[in-house]
MARTORDO-585416 format. One record per residue (C-alpha): residue in one letter; x, y, z; residue number from 1; chain. Coordinates in Angstrom, 3 decimals. Layout:
BEGIN
<node><rest>a</rest><u>X</u><v>Y</v><w>Z</w><nr>NUM</nr><kette>A</kette></node>
...
END
This chain:
BEGIN
<node><rest>m</rest><u>-59.951</u><v>-19.103</v><w>107.111</w><nr>1</nr><kette>A</kette></node>
<node><rest>r</rest><u>-58.429</u><v>-22.414</v><w>107.838</w><nr>2</nr><kette>A</kette></node>
<node><rest>k</rest><u>-56.823</u><v>-22.806</v><w>111.326</w><nr>3</nr><kette>A</kette></node>
<node><rest>n</rest><u>-53.144</u><v>-24.251</v><w>111.166</w><nr>4</nr><kette>A</kette></node>
<node><rest>k</rest><u>-52.557</u><v>-27.172</v><w>113.212</w><nr>5</nr><kette>A</kette></node>
<node><rest>w</rest><u>-48.759</u><v>-27.458</v><w>114.117</w><nr>6</nr><kette>A</kette></node>
<node><rest>l</rest><u>-46.973</u><v>-30.585</v><w>114.753</w><nr>7</nr><kette>A</kette></node>
<node><rest>k</rest><u>-44.909</u><v>-30.801</v><w>118.129</w><nr>8</nr><kette>A</kette></node>
<node><rest>s</rest><u>-41.800</u><v>-31.479</v><w>115.806</w><nr>9</nr><kette>A</kette></node>
<node><rest>e</rest><u>-42.561</u><v>-28.196</v><w>113.688</w><nr>10</nr><kette>A</kette></node>
<node><rest>v</rest><u>-42.741</u><v>-25.926</v><w>117.012</w><nr>11</nr><kette>A</kette></node>
<node><rest>i</rest><u>-39.516</u><v>-27.467</v><w>118.311</w><nr>12</nr><kette>A</kette></node>
<node><rest>s</rest><u>-37.891</u><v>-26.765</v><w>114.872</w><nr>13</nr><kette>A</kette></node>
<node><rest>y</rest><u>-39.103</u><v>-23.305</v><w>114.980</w><nr>14</nr><kette>A</kette></node>
<node><rest>l</rest><u>-37.993</u><v>-22.753</v><w>118.417</w><nr>15</nr><kette>A</kette></node>
<node><rest>e</rest><u>-34.653</u><v>-24.308</v><w>117.914</w><nr>16</nr><kette>A</kette></node>
<node><rest>e</rest><u>-34.101</u><v>-21.888</v><w>114.667</w><nr>17</nr><kette>A</kette></node>
<node><rest>k</rest><u>-34.833</u><v>-18.979</v><w>117.187</w><nr>18</nr><kette>A</kette></node>
<node><rest>i</rest><u>-32.355</u><v>-20.372</v><w>119.577</w><nr>19</nr><kette>A</kette></node>
<node><rest>l</rest><u>-29.696</u><v>-20.603</v><w>116.860</w><nr>20</nr><kette>A</kette></node>
<node><rest>e</rest><u>-30.365</u><v>-17.082</v><w>115.587</w><nr>21</nr><kette>A</kette></node>
<node><rest>d</rest><u>-30.141</u><v>-15.614</v><w>119.286</w><nr>22</nr><kette>A</kette></node>
<node><rest>k</rest><u>-33.824</u><v>-14.601</v><w>119.141</w><nr>23</nr><kette>A</kette></node>
<node><rest>a</rest><u>-35.277</u><v>-16.759</v><w>121.863</w><nr>24</nr><kette>A</kette></node>
<node><rest>t</rest><u>-36.489</u><v>-15.220</v><w>125.109</w><nr>25</nr><kette>A</kette></node>
<node><rest>d</rest><u>-35.399</u><v>-16.785</v><w>128.324</w><nr>26</nr><kette>A</kette></node>
<node><rest>d</rest><u>-38.933</u><v>-18.273</v><w>128.810</w><nr>27</nr><kette>A</kette></node>
<node><rest>e</rest><u>-38.511</u><v>-20.019</v><w>125.133</w><nr>28</nr><kette>A</kette></node>
<node><rest>m</rest><u>-35.195</u><v>-21.260</v><w>126.366</w><nr>29</nr><kette>A</kette></node>
<node><rest>e</rest><u>-36.641</u><v>-22.749</v><w>129.537</w><nr>30</nr><kette>A</kette></node>
<node><rest>f</rest><u>-39.453</u><v>-24.365</v><w>127.504</w><nr>31</nr><kette>A</kette></node>
<node><rest>y</rest><u>-36.918</u><v>-25.602</v><w>125.220</w><nr>32</nr><kette>A</kette></node>
<node><rest>e</rest><u>-34.811</u><v>-27.143</v><w>127.926</w><nr>33</nr><kette>A</kette></node>
<node><rest>e</rest><u>-37.488</u><v>-28.721</v><w>129.761</w><nr>34</nr><kette>A</kette></node>
<node><rest>y</rest><u>-38.574</u><v>-30.483</v><w>126.496</w><nr>35</nr><kette>A</kette></node>
<node><rest>i</rest><u>-34.856</u><v>-31.842</v><w>126.089</w><nr>36</nr><kette>A</kette></node>
<node><rest>w</rest><u>-34.163</u><v>-32.632</v><w>129.663</w><nr>37</nr><kette>A</kette></node>
<node><rest>f</rest><u>-37.401</u><v>-34.137</v><w>130.905</w><nr>38</nr><kette>A</kette></node>
<node><rest>g</rest><u>-39.653</u><v>-34.420</v><w>127.721</w><nr>39</nr><kette>A</kette></node>
<node><rest>k</rest><u>-42.255</u><v>-32.062</v><w>129.069</w><nr>40</nr><kette>A</kette></node>
<node><rest>f</rest><u>-44.201</u><v>-30.066</v><w>126.352</w><nr>41</nr><kette>A</kette></node>
<node><rest>n</rest><u>-46.743</u><v>-28.283</v><w>127.883</w><nr>42</nr><kette>A</kette></node>
<node><rest>r</rest><u>-49.405</u><v>-27.043</v><w>125.396</w><nr>43</nr><kette>A</kette></node>
<node><rest>k</rest><u>-51.292</u><v>-24.888</v><w>127.789</w><nr>44</nr><kette>A</kette></node>
<node><rest>s</rest><u>-48.291</u><v>-22.769</v><w>128.766</w><nr>45</nr><kette>A</kette></node>
<node><rest>d</rest><u>-48.163</u><v>-19.053</v><w>127.599</w><nr>46</nr><kette>A</kette></node>
<node><rest>t</rest><u>-44.800</u><v>-19.608</v><w>125.904</w><nr>47</nr><kette>A</kette></node>
<node><rest>y</rest><u>-46.180</u><v>-22.368</v><w>123.656</w><nr>48</nr><kette>A</kette></node>
<node><rest>k</rest><u>-49.176</u><v>-20.234</v><w>122.867</w><nr>49</nr><kette>A</kette></node>
<node><rest>r</rest><u>-46.935</u><v>-17.195</v><w>121.907</w><nr>50</nr><kette>A</kette></node>
<node><rest>l</rest><u>-44.755</u><v>-19.352</v><w>119.634</w><nr>51</nr><kette>A</kette></node>
<node><rest>l</rest><u>-48.074</u><v>-20.559</v><w>117.850</w><nr>52</nr><kette>A</kette></node>
<node><rest>r</rest><u>-49.101</u><v>-17.079</v><w>117.248</w><nr>53</nr><kette>A</kette></node>
<node><rest>e</rest><u>-45.589</u><v>-16.126</v><w>115.924</w><nr>54</nr><kette>A</kette></node>
<node><rest>m</rest><u>-45.655</u><v>-19.146</v><w>113.645</w><nr>55</nr><kette>A</kette></node>
<node><rest>n</rest><u>-49.019</u><v>-18.301</v><w>112.328</w><nr>56</nr><kette>A</kette></node>
<node><rest>k</rest><u>-48.272</u><v>-14.648</v><w>111.632</w><nr>57</nr><kette>A</kette></node>
<node><rest>e</rest><u>-45.119</u><v>-16.111</v><w>109.714</w><nr>58</nr><kette>A</kette></node>
<node><rest>y</rest><u>-47.077</u><v>-18.472</v><w>107.812</w><nr>59</nr><kette>A</kette></node>
<node><rest>r</rest><u>-49.577</u><v>-16.024</v><w>106.757</w><nr>60</nr><kette>A</kette></node>
<node><rest>g</rest><u>-46.684</u><v>-13.492</v><w>105.711</w><nr>61</nr><kette>A</kette></node>
<node><rest>e</rest><u>-47.250</u><v>-10.886</v><w>108.487</w><nr>62</nr><kette>A</kette></node>
<node><rest>w</rest><u>-44.162</u><v>-8.841</v><w>109.492</w><nr>63</nr><kette>A</kette></node>
<node><rest>f</rest><u>-43.662</u><v>-9.917</v><w>113.292</w><nr>64</nr><kette>A</kette></node>
<node><rest>h</rest><u>-40.873</u><v>-8.433</v><w>115.361</w><nr>65</nr><kette>A</kette></node>
<node><rest>p</rest><u>-41.532</u><v>-9.170</v><w>119.210</w><nr>66</nr><kette>A</kette></node>
<node><rest>r</rest><u>-40.437</u><v>-6.403</v><w>121.705</w><nr>67</nr><kette>A</kette></node>
<node><rest>r</rest><u>-37.638</u><v>-7.526</v><w>123.533</w><nr>68</nr><kette>A</kette></node>
<node><rest>r</rest><u>-36.333</u><v>-6.106</v><w>126.799</w><nr>69</nr><kette>A</kette></node>
<node><rest>n</rest><u>-32.883</u><v>-5.663</v><w>128.279</w><nr>70</nr><kette>A</kette></node>
<node><rest>k</rest><u>-31.681</u><v>-6.801</v><w>131.826</w><nr>71</nr><kette>A</kette></node>
<node><rest>l</rest><u>-33.252</u><v>-3.698</v><w>133.254</w><nr>72</nr><kette>A</kette></node>
<node><rest>g</rest><u>-36.389</u><v>-4.296</v><w>131.959</w><nr>73</nr><kette>A</kette></node>
<node><rest>r</rest><u>-36.462</u><v>-1.686</v><w>129.339</w><nr>74</nr><kette>A</kette></node>
<node><rest>y</rest><u>-37.456</u><v>-2.339</v><w>125.714</w><nr>75</nr><kette>A</kette></node>
<node><rest>l</rest><u>-34.571</u><v>-2.471</v><w>123.230</w><nr>76</nr><kette>A</kette></node>
<node><rest>e</rest><u>-34.493</u><v>-0.488</v><w>120.196</w><nr>77</nr><kette>A</kette></node>
<node><rest>c</rest><u>-35.554</u><v>-2.154</v><w>116.977</w><nr>78</nr><kette>A</kette></node>
END
């Protein structure tokens, strides 16, 4: 199977879409803010790698719903 190569602009667009839909995690928001304010784009960060996994699953058509936690650390109902 062919491995997808995502452009930086595609990753940022995907992240912006998650932010607009209010589905971005705190780590993703921080990643985005560092990119916007300081121009940092860390390809070795866990957040970046997680975004790539989500994008790959969406590209392949697999349903993906990340488990989100509330402020107390408990998983939210899906």
